[in-house]
N, C-alpha and C positions, 0 to 999 in steps of 0.2 A: 631411619632410612633402611631399606632392605639390603642385607649383606649377601654377597655371592662368593662361592668357592671357585677357585680357578687353579688349574694345574696344567703343566706342559709335559707331554710324554717325551722322554729322553731316549734317543737311539744313537748308535755309533755310526750310522750312515754308511756302514760297510768299510770303515777305516780300520787300520791295524791298531792294536792296543798301544797306548802311550805309556811313558814312564810314570811312576807314582807322583812325582812333583808336578808334572804337567797335568796329570789327571786332577789333582787337588785344586790347582789353579783354575782349570776349566769349570769344575763344579762350583767353585766359589763365584765365578763370573755368571754362571747360569742362575744361581740363586738370586743375585742382584737383578738379573734380567726378569726373572719371575716376579719379583717384588715390584719392579717398574711397570710391568704389564698389569698387575693387579691395581695399582694406583690409577693408571689411565682408564681401566675398565670401570672403576668406581666413579671417577669423575664423569665419564660419559653417561653412566646410569643416572647420576644426579641431574645432569642436564636434560635427559629425555624424560625422566619420571618425576623428579623433584620439582622441576621448573614448569611442568605442564599444569600444575594446579590440582586441587582436590577434586575428586569425582563425587559430586553431591548426589544424594539419593533423590530420584524424581518424585517419589511419594512425599518426602519431607518438604521439597520445594513447593509442591501443590498445597500442602497444609499451610505453610507460611503465607503463600499467596492468598489463600482464602481468608486468613486472619487479617492480612493487610487490606483486603477488599472491604471487609466489615469495618475495620478501623478508619478507612478513608472517608466513610460517610459522616462520621462524627468528628474526626480530627485529622484532616489531610496532612498537616505538618508532621504529626507524630507518625503517620503512615510512611511518609518519605524518609524521616529520620530512621525508622526501623529498617527500611529497605537499605539505606546506606550502611547501617550497622551490620546487617546480614551479609552484604557484599564484602565489607572490610574483614569480617571474621570467616570468610571463605565458605559460608553456608550457601550463598547465592553466587553462581558464576556471573560474569559481567553481563552476558546477554540476557539472563533471567532477571537480573536487577533492572536493566533498561526496559524490559518488557513490563515489569511490575510498575515502574515509574510511569510508563505510558498509560497503563490501566488507571492509575490514580489520577493523573492529569486529565484523562478522558472523562472520568466521573465529575471532575471539577469544572468541565467545560473549557479547559485551556487546550484547545485543539492543536495549536502550533507546537506546544511542548510535547503533547501526546504523540503527534505525528513524527516529531524529531526522534524521540526515543524508540518508537515502534519501528521506524524505518532503519535506525541503527541496529536494532535487534534483528530485524528481518534480513539485513545485509550480511549478518554473521555467516562465515563459510560453513560452520557446523550446522546452521539452520538449513542451508541449501542442500547439504549432504543428507542429513537425517530426516528432514521434513517431518519433524515431530510435532507434538501438541503445542509447544511454545510458538513454533512457526505459524501454526493455524491461528492462535490467538492474536499474533502480531498482524496478520493479514486481515483478520476480522475487525480489529480495532481500526486499522487504516481504512477499511471499507466503510465503517460506521461514520468515521470522521468526514470522509469525502461525501457521503450522503447528506450529512448535516450541512455541509457547505455547498450542496447542489451541484457537485462535480460528479455526475453519475457515470460518465465514461470511465474515469479512473477508478471509481468505486466498483464498477462492473469487473474490471481486470483483477482487482484484489479479491473480490468475492469468488471469482473463478479459480484464483490461486488457492484459496482456502478450501474450495470444494474439489480440488484435484484428488483423484483416487490415491496418488502416491503419498499424500499428506496423512500422517497418523493423527487421528482425532476420534472421539466417540461418535458412533453413527448418528446419534440424536443431533449433535452439533454440526455434523456434516450435512444433515438434512436442513438445519437452519441456515447453513451457508447457501444452499440452493434457494431458500426463501429470500435471502438477501439479493441473490442474482435476479430473482423474479421481480423484486421491487425496483431494481435498477432498470431492467428491461421495460417494465411498465412506464417508468418515468421517461424513458427514451422512445416511447410510442412503438415498442415492438411487442405487442400484446400476445401474439400467438406463442412465441418462445417463452414469454413471461408466464403464460398459463401452464405450459408444459413443466416449467421449473417449479411452479407452485404445487402442481399435482404430484410431481415426483418427490419433492421435499416433504410435503405433508404425508404422503404414503410411507416414506422411510421413517419419519418420526412416529407415525401411528403404529407401525410394525414394531418399533423398538420399545414403545411405551405402553403396549397393550396390558402388560402385567405390572407396570411400574406404579409405585405408591409414593414416589418422590416428586414433590411439587415442582422443583426446579427443572425436571425433565418434561413434565406434562405442560408446563408453561410454554415450551417451544411449540407444542401442537396447537394450543389456543392462539398464540401469536400468529402462527401460520394461517389459520382460518380467518382471524380478524383482518390481517393484511390482505388476504385474497378477496374477502368480501368488500373491503374498502376500495380495492382496485376495481372491482366490478361496478361499484357505485360511481366512481369517477368516470368510468368509460360508458356509463349508461347501459350496462349489461344487467338489467334488473332481474330478469328471469334466472340467469346464471347465479347471481348473488343470492336470490331467494332459495334456489335449490341447495345452497350450502348451509342454510340456517340450521337444519336438523343436525348436521355434522358438528356445527359450532355448539349447539346445545349439548350434544353427547360429550364433546371434549370438555365443556365447562363442568358437567357433572363429574367427570373423572378428576378434574382439578380440585373441585370442592370436596371430594371425598378423600383427598390426601391428608394424612394426619399431621404432617409437618407444615401445612399451609398457614401462614399468618393471616389474621383477620384483615389487616390493612391491604394486603395483596389480594385477598378474596374480594373485598369491596371494589378495588381498582378494576379487576377483570369483569366483575358483574356489571359495573357501570359502562365499561367499554362495549361489552357484548350487547347490552340493552340499547344503547344509542345507535350502534351499527344496525341492529335489527329494526329500530324505529325508522332509520333512513331508507332501508330497503322496503319496508311496509309502505312508507309514504310515497315512494316512487311507484309502487305497484297499485296505489289507490286504496290501500287498506287503512283508512284514516283511524278507525277505532283501535285496531291492534297497534298502529304506530304510536298513538297517544299513550296507550298503556305502557309500552316500552319506554317512551320518553319519561313518564312519571317514575318508572322503576330506576332509570339511569340517574335521575336527580336525587332519588332517595338513597341510592348506594354511593353517590359521589360525595362522600364526606371528607375526602382527601384533597379536594380542589385540583383534581387531575386536569392538566391543560388539554390533553387530547380529547377528553370527554367534553369539556366546555367548547372546544373548537368545533367538534362534530355537532354539538347542540346548536350552535349558531347556524350551521348548515341546515339543520333540521327546521329551525324556526323560519329561516328565510325561504326554505323550500315550501313550507306551508303558509307563506305570506303573513307571517306574524312578526312584522318588522319591529313593532313596538317592544315586544318581548325580547327580540333579538338584540335591540339596543341596550336593554337592561343586562343581558348576558355579556355584552361587550364591556359594560361597566365592571362586571365581575372578573372578566378576563383581564381587564386593565389593572384591577387591584392585585390580582395574582402575579402578573408580570412585575408590578412595582414592588410587591412584597419580596419577590425573588431578586430584585435589583436588575431586571432585564427590560426595563422600559425603553432602553435605547439599544435595540437589537433588530436584526433582519427578520427574525421570526415574529417579533412583536408587530412589525410593519405588515408582514404578509398575513398573519392570522388574526390580527385585531383591528388595525387601522384601515386597511384597504376594504375588508368586508363591511366595516362600520360605514365607510363612505358610500358603498353601494346601497346599504340599507337606508341611509338618509336620503339618497337620491330616489329610491323606490318609494319612500314615504312622502316625497315632494318637498323636503326641507333642503332647498338648494344652498342656502347660506351656511347652514351647519355642515353640509357636505363640503363646501368650499373651505371652511375652517379646518376640517379634518385633512383635506388635501394639502393645505399649507403645513399642517403639523407633520404630514408624511414626509414632505420635502425637508423640513427641519430635522426630523428624527433621522432620515436617511443621511443627511450631511453629517450629523453627529456620529452616526454609526461608522461612516467612512473615516472620519477624523479619529475616532476612538480606536478603530481597528488598525489604522496606520500607526498610531502611537503604541498600541500593545504589541504589534508586530515588531516595531523597532526595539522595544524593550526586551521582548522575548528573544529576538535574534541576537541582541547584544549579550544576553545571558548565555545563549547557546555558543556564541563565539568564544566567550571566556571559558566555558566548559571544554570546548574543543582545544583551546590553547593549553589547558591543564592536562588534557589527555595526551596531547602531542609532546608536552614536556616530560610526562611520565614515560612515554614511549622512547624518547631520546635517552633518558636515564637508563632504562632497561637495555636499550641497544648498546650503550657504552659498557654496562656491566657484563652483558653477554660477550661483547667483543673482547674484554679483558680476560674473561674465563676461557674463551676460545683460544686466545693467544697463549695463555699458560698451557692449555692442553696440547696445542700444536708444538710448543717448545719442548714439552715433556716427550711427546711422540717423536719429535725430531731427534732428541737426545737418545731415546731408545732405539730409533732406527739406525743412528750412527754406531751405537754399540753393537747392534745386531750385525750390521755390515762388516765391522771389523772382525767380529767373531767368525762370521761366515767366510770372510776372505782368508783368514788363517786356516780354516778347515779345508777350504778349496785348494789352497797352495799345498798343504800336506798331502791331500789326496792326489793332486796332480803329479807330485814327485813319485808316488808309488805306482801309478797306473799309466804313466806317460808312454813307456815302451810298449805296453800291451795295446794301448789305443792306436799307436802308429802301425803296429802289425795288423790289427783288425781293420784299420782304415785302408791299408794296401789291399787286403783280401777282398773287401767289399767295394772297391772302386768301380769295377765294371757294373756291378748290380746297381750301384747308385746312379751311374750315368744313364742306364736304361730307364730307371724309374723317372729320372729327370726329363728324359725325352718324352715319355708317355704323359707326364703331367703337362708338359708344354703343348703337346698335341691336343690334349683335352681342353686346355685353356683357349687355344686358338679356335677350336670348333664350337665351343659353347659361348654364346653371347648373352649378356644379361638382358632381361626383359624389363621394360619400363612399367612401373605400377602406377595406376591412377589413384590419386588421392581422393578420398571421399570427403566431401565437405558437408558438414552438419549445419542445419539451419540454426542461425543465431537468433534467440528470442529478442523481440523488440523491447527496448527499454522504455519505462514509464516516462512520458514526456514531462520534463520539469522545467517550466518557464524561467525559474530562478537561475538555472545553469546555462541558459541559451544566450547567445550574443544577440544584439539588436537586429543584425542582418538575418540570422536564422529565425528569430521570432517574427520578423516582418514577412519572411517567406511562408511560415506556417499560417499566420493570420490572413495574409492576402489570398492564399489558396482557399481557405475556408470562406472568405468573403465572396470570391469569384465563383467557386463551385456551388455554393448555396444561394447565390444571388442575394446576399444580405443587403446590398446597396440599393435594391429596389424598394426597400422599406423607407418611406418618407421620414420616419423618426429614427432611422439608424444613426448611431453615433458612438461615443465612447462608452456610454452606459451598457449597450448591448455587448461590446467587446469585453468590458470589465466583467460582466456576468458570465460570459461564455468562457473566457480564458483565465479568470480569477486574477486580473491585473489591475493595478491602480490607474487612475487617469493620467498621472504623471508618467508612469511607465509606458502607457500606450502612446502618449505624445512623443516620448523619447524614441520609441521604436520607429515612428514614421518620419521624424526629423533627422535622426542619426543613422538609421538602418536602411534607408531608402533614398531615392532621388527626389522625393516629394517634400514639399515644405511642411505639410500637415496632413492629418487624416482627411480633412475637408477637401483639399486639392486632389487627393487620391480618389475619394469617392466621386467627386465631380467628374473626373476623367472617365471613370467607369460608366457613370450615368450618361455622359454625352456620347460615348462610344456605342452604348446600347441604344440610345435614341436614334443615332444615324442608321443603325440596322433596322429599326422599326420604320423610319421614314422611307427607306429603300424598299423593304419587303411588304409593307402594308400601306399602300397609298390611300386606302379607304379610311384610315384613322385620321381624326382631326389633330391639329397641333396640341390642343389641350389634352386630348386622350393620350397622345404620345408622351407628353410631359408627365402625366400621372403614372403611366406604365413604366416610365424611366426612373421613378422615385422622387419626382418633384411634387411639392404640395400645390403649386400654382404655375400657370403658364408664363407670366411675366418673368419670374426668376429663371425659368428654363430658357426663354428667349434671350435674356441678358447674358447668361453664362455661355449659351451656344454661340452668340455673336462674338463674345470676348475670346472664345477659343478658336473659331474658324473664320472670323471676320465677315460672316454672312448670317442672315437669319435662317431659321429652320425652313420657312416657306421658300426662300430663294434656293436653299440647298436641294429641296425636293424638286423644284422646277428645273434646276440645272441638271439634276440626275435624270429626270424624265426626258428632257430634250436630248 
């Protein structure tokens, strides 16, 4: 611990000299007082410096984090054990250890754990103050997690937090944050802003990597162009995507010229670039060039990259080669099963549903029906498995939070004991100082009492005048009221897990009514589950316990009937069947039955009475 020198300047305070015995006694007490002050000062130093924890070097933290990232691919358990050891030995601060755990769990696909640790790290007060690179990584991980879970609204907020100019991060990665923003905006059908973000982010990365020979930096540029072109393909902006192909080729050449580029990574990017170009060429009608790129993508795809196979299926179905597409589905299926992901949402979206469309296009209705049944089975299995995994992961998280809370309580008790000791020592020192000071004041008072009385009499008149002037000034001057400036409070991320049933019902009902979701005949729990990331059980609980309705069905029925009444009054030219379909009903008999049960008359009688 750092030692400090401490001294007190001794003066006689204008007192007359004392006798030798008294002087020696006072000097002895002063030495004791100095010693007491030094002890208190050292204790306070230990509390403020010693208990604040070590100041780890940021460069050392980054080096360890890179090692753990490499280790997590081969042995995740060892990576987590190493992180715990580094935190225990004070190499990693707590927030850095939590961020590293989030990174490891994200690579493992355990998004619930990754989100838990990343959110804990991001909520650290020092993160919010410093806005350093660790804060950027936490927001980036959370954004990627939300994008994988199709929660693009929340992902967009976190991507914007990462791209904030106040956040300290390398310019290349700040440009990649803008690309993440563009992906989210494109998924949310806000193409104009997405295109601006893509162009801005790619321009920033291009500027920073012009003279770079590091593959990890140039990869950001290639990823930016690939995502931009894929977005153009999905939006049918073929000409725009075609105009970006020369830039993609240029960035690929820069990446392939990097000396540290691994062959496996090079094959991956060559396959992705080739299949993306094949899709654009096929859309543009350049079948010969498209087929050449398709052959190149298959030659370079030696790693069984899922994104390449998924885009290959799109290409084959686009060129009406459904038979070949079905064989690609078999390959996709084998890759998913080899990775143990045959029961996942991505497997359903990228393998089963396109296969069902291909079979329907080929005229094989029975096989398409079998795949549709498999989709339902896999979807139910995914929901059951996700629910089970969430319960297990949440249980582990609660145990971890309980351990943290226990440690906090122990630290609080320890600090309270130390603080009590320090306060007792300070109180004893204060009492000693007060006694010493009182004795000195009494002696001084005995010597100067007469002089003070004479001076008080001489200055009495002047004192009265000054007092009158001060009173006059006080009566003339009135205080002005200051207006408090209120700062805008940033909106908190909406977290359904922390909301009550009533609050959650209010949020869901506003979305249903404002977006007229109830007009969809197939609207139900599945749409709400996908939109708000809630389980079917939770949705039912919200409508039964958080509202005055018996169920989601009764709530939707009331909205549809209210809307149908409006149509019956404002559009007399519409038939009853047309009104029923525009109100969200699949058939008129169901609409007539519900209408009569609600209003005791049929829709036709209601319209006639209103007209009369």
